[in-house]
N, C-alpha and C positions, 0 to 999 in steps of 0.2 A: 504493499499500500504506500501511496505517496504521503508526504507530510503536509496534508491539506487541512490541518486543524491547529488552532491555537489553544494551549492550556494557559489560563489566566488566573493567577491568585490575586484577588482584589483587596482593596481596603488600605493600601499603602500610599501615603502622600508622596509625590514625585518632586524632584527639584533639579534645576539646571537650565541649560540653553539648548535650543533646538533650531536647526535651519530648515525652512520649508523647501521642498524640492521645486524644480521647475514646473511650470503650469502644464498639466497633461493636455487640456483642451486646446491650449495654444500650440503645443508641439505638434498635435495631429494636423493642424492647419498649415503651419509654416513648413513642415517637412514636405507636404504635398506641393507647396509652391515652388520647391526646387525643380519640379518637372517642367516649369514654364520657360526654362533657359537651358542652353547647352553649356553655360559657364558654371563655375564652382559656387555653391552657396554653403556657407559655414554657419552652423547653428550651435550655440553653447547653452549650458544649463539644462540639457535634455535629461529628463528623469529616466532611470533604468527600471521601467515597469512593463508589464506584459503587453498592454495595448500599443504602446509606442514601439516596442521591439518588434511586434508583429508587423506594424506598418513599414518599419525600416526593412524588414525582410521581404515585404512585398515590392518595395522599390528595387532592392537588389535582384529579385526575380525578374523585374522588368528590364534589367540591364543597367540600372543606375550604378555608377561607381560610388561606393560608400566607404569613407575612410574615418576610422575612430582616431582622431588626431590628438585628443587629450581626454582627461576624465570629464565625462558629461558633454564633450564637444565632438561633433561629427561634421564632415564635409560631404556634400552630395553633388555629383556632376552627372546630369542626364544627357550626355553627348549622344549616345546611341541607345535607343529604347526598343526592346524586343516585344512588339505587339502580339506575337504568337504565344507569349506567356499567358495571355488572356485565356487561351484554350486549355491550359493545363489544369489538372485536378488540384494541384497544390495552390494555384491562385484562387480557384473557386472556394476551397476549404478555408484558407487564411483570410481572404477578403470577406467571407461570410461570417467570420468570428468577431469582427470589430466594426462598429458603426463608423469609425473614422475613415474607413475605406471609401465611403461615399464621396469624400473630397478629392479623390483621384479623378473623378469624372471630368470636371472642367479643365484642369491642366492638360490631360491627355487629349480631350476633345479639341481644344483650341490650338494645340500644337500639331496633332497628328490626324485629326478629323474623325477619330472614332475612339470609343471606350466601351468596356463591358463591366457591369457591376452585378455580382451575385447579391440576392436580397441580404442586407447586412444584419449582423447579430447585435451583441451588446447586452445591456441590462434588460431584465424583464420588469420594466417599471410602467408598463402601459403602452398604448399605441404611440408610435413615433413615426408619423407618416413622412414620406419623401416627396410629396406633391410639390412643396415649396421649391425644392431643388429643381425638379423637372419643369415646372411652369416658368421659373425664372430663365432657365437655360433655353427652353423652347422659344421664349420671347427674343433671345439672341440669335435664334436660327437652328437649334439642335432638334433632331428628330429622335424620339424614344419609341422603342418597341419592347414589349414584355415577352420573353421567351419562356412559356409555361413549362415546356419539356425540360429545360435546364434551370428553371427557377432563377432566371437572371434578366437584367435589363440591358439591351443593346442600344447604343447611342451613336449617332452619326451626324456629321455636319460637313457641308461644302464650304464653310467659312462663316464665322460668327460676325454679326453686324450689331452695332450699338442700338439700344432701344430705351424707351422709358418703361420702367418696371415698378409697379406697385406690388410689393411683396404681400402675399395673402395671409402670412403670419410672420411674427418677429422670430425668425429662426437664425440662430448663430451659424450653424454649419451651412444652412441654405444661403445666407448672406455671403459667407466665405466662398462657397462654390460659384455663385454668380459674379462676385468680384473677380475671382481668378479667371473666369471666362471673359469678362468685359475688358480686362487690361490689354489683351491682345486682339480684341475685336475691332472691326473697322468702324470708325466713327465714335460718337459720344453716347455713353450710357448713363442714365440717372436711375438710381435705386432708392425708392422711397419706402418708408416703414422698414428700413434696414435695421438689423440688430447693431447695437453700438457697444457691446461688451468689450472689455479690454483686450480680449483675445482677437476680436475683429480689428480693433484699432492697431494692435501689434502687427497683424497680417498686412494691413494697409501700409503701415510704416516700412515694413520689409520690402513690399512690392514697389513703393516709391524709391527706396534705395537701389532697387534693381532697375529703375528707369521708368516705372509706371507713372501715370499722372492722375492721382486720386486726390480729390478735395472734399471737404466736409467730414473729415475723419473725427469720430467721437459724436457725431450727430446721426439722426435717422434719415438723412438725405445725403447720399453719396453721389458725386459726379465724377465719372471716369472717362478720360479722353484716351481712346485706344492708341497704342503705339505698335510699330512693326515688330519690335523684338525687345527682350529683356536681357540684362547682364547678371553677373554674379554680385554677391553682397555678403556681408556678415550680420548676424542677428543674435541677440541674447534673449532668452525667454524670461518673462516675468516670474516671480515666485508664485507658487500655486495658492490662489486665494482660498480655495476649498480647504487645503491643508492648514492654512493660517486660522481660518474659522474653527476647524476641528481641534486645533491645539488650544484655542481660547476656551472651547467647551470642556476639553480634557482637564485643563487647569482648575476650572470651577468645580467640576464634578468630583475630582479626587483631592480637593483642598490643597492644591499644590502651588509652589512658587516657581513659575516658569517664565523664561525670556525667550520670545520668538525673534530670531535674529534676521536682519535684512528682509523685512516683510513688505517693503515698498508701500508704506502706509497710504500714500496719496492715490494708489491704484485700487484700494480696497472698497471705495465707494461707501455704501450704507452699512457694510458688514459690521464694523466696530460698534456703530450706534445701536444696531439690533441687539448685540450681546450686552451692551450697557443697559438697555431697557430690560434685559433679563436679570439685571442686578449685578453684573460682573464688573469689578473694578479693573481698570487698565491704565497703565502710564505709557505714554508714547515718548520714547527716547531716540529722537532721530527716526531711523527706519526700523528700530527695534520696538517690540511691544512687550512690556513687563507686566505680568499678571501676578499680583501678590496673593499669598495664601489667604483665603477667606473661610472663616467658620461657617458662614451662611450667606446667602444672596437672595434678594427679594424682587420678584417680578413687579414692574411698575404697572399701574393701571392707566387708562386713558384719562384725560383731564377731567371728564365728567364722572370719573370713578367707575366706569364700566370695565369689564374684563378686557384685557389686552388681546388683540389678534395679531399673529404674525403670519403673513402670506407671501408667497413668491410672486415675482413679476419679472418681466424683461428688464435688463439693465437700463437705467440706474436703480431699478428696484432690487429686491433681495433675491439672491440666486436660489433656484430650487435645489441645488446640490447641497445646501447647508440646512434644509428644513429638517432632515432627520437628526442633525446635531442639536438644533434648537429644541426639538421635541425631547430628546434624552436629557439635556441640561435642565429642562423644566421639571423633570420628575423629582429632583432633589431640592428645587427652589422653594421659597415661601411664596404662596400665591398661586394663581391659576392663569392659564393662557389657552386660547383657541389657536391651534395650528391649522392653517388652511392651505393645503397643497393643491394649487389650482392647475398646474401644468401637466401632471402625470397622475393617473388614477390608481396606480398599484403601488405607489411609493410609501404608503402608510401601513401596509399590511404587516410590517415587521413588529408593530406594537404588541402583538400577541406574546412575543418573547419578553418584552418589557413588563407586560402584565404578569407573566409567570415569575418574573424576578421580584414582583411586589410593587410595581409602580401602579398609581391610580390614574388610568387613562380610559376615557370613554371614546370609542371610535364611532363617530356620529354617522359617517358614510365614507365611501372610498377616498374622499378628498379632505375630510375634516376630523380632527381629533381634539378633544378637550383634555388637557393635562392638569390634574390637581396636585400641586406640588406638595411633597411630603415634608419639606423644610428640615430634612435630615432626622425627623422623628423616628423613621424606620429606614434602616439602610437596605438597599437592594441586596438580594441574595443570588449567589452564583448558581447557574443552571447549565444544562447542555442545550445548544441551539445551533442554528445554521444561518449563514449569511446569504440573503436573497439577492443583493446587488452591492455594488462598490460602496455607496454612501451609507446605506443601512448597516453594511458590515462594519465600517469604522465606528458608527454610532453604537452598535452592540459591543464593540471592543472597548469603547469608553465606558459604557455601562458596566461591563465586567470588571474593569480596573477600579471602579468605584464600589463594587459590590463586596459583600461579606462572603468569604469562602472562595471555592474554585469554580470557574466556568470553563466549558469546552465550546469553542466556536468552530463548526465545520464549514466546508466550502470556501476556505479562505483564499483560493485562487481568485475569487471575485475581488477581495481586498487588494491582492497583489496586482490586479489589472490597473489600479489607480494610485497605489501608495508604495513608494520605494523603500524596501527593507524596513517596514514600519516597526517590526518586532525589535530589530537591532537598535533603532533610534530611540524606542521607548525604553528599552533596557538601560540605555545610557543615562536615562533620567531616574532610574531606580525601579522601573516597572518590572513585575514578575510575570513575564509572558514568554512562552517558548513554543516552537513548532512540534507537533506530535502527529502520529499517524491518524489520518482522518477517515 
């Protein structure tokens, strides 16, 4: 058997400093952007995680020259791309395992005129449709057909042309795909209702360094003047804001004193404010976040005294990837909160494990849960459980570290997909967590 479980002995306060890894979601976008040029693109701060490593292996299979030039730094050069690799069983298997593979479509389409995409996998957190990607690229001149026999999408184009595109939903990866198609399309493209997450901003900045002409970065209206070719560039990933938020929650739940180093505070948006409203104290020391040990923390109410609601929304709203962390943090707070997960309908189903651990949670429907904080009157208890997706997995790990007794968390390859050597980094803070047979 593989070591696909964590054994966690909880109840120990942690102490020390921790560095967040490079942003997973940004990595998946900017690595795909390397396909837009035959020159070398060097990217640093790349996290060593399953989803990113799978994407890098897909690029290698396509014939991209990949060089591991230093720790967490890779160079990519797509001088000769082997489109026959699309037909291989290996491509279909690996591309189908990660959602990030969807962002290969636009670079391959705009440079080589065709692309193939197996129906992508990823988290089982509800429906995650691809219509936004397809509709946007169709506006630029792409033609999609679904091959039911092979469970894949075939995409072709005789040349993309600029267009006005009103995105039908604020999709981060959908925006990234359309932007990558538009930079080499003929003429001017305007993308309205574009996602403006830091990941998309970073992609646009990289593309501009490569020679693209993108304006409106950081807003929901992007204007892109197509250019005939792009060149090489260097790029550094932001720290992963989901890890930063996870570590803030970890410190509060385990009554720990933790410093999160190099967090790029100005890029975190509303995230610190939401955790402050959960009652968590923080000190911002330049780009470091110091979280002092707190015996207790109290959830604020709204100004009129009504119960606070935390809900996810497109940037600059609160990211859906941290909703499970907020929910776990609330279980040991003083006070109550309504957690409203609007964007995915299966992301709250992990609360049954927290209820088994002794948390007081009412699952109102697939999108809403009311958490009645225990105020540390009753410590969570360790149990045996399974990780349903990346973000819930880390939330359960945080719960286990705060719990009394021993927990076993199965299916931790889900956690490894998004968090680099998380067990080693937590042990450096004093956590009792180790890999065991799952």
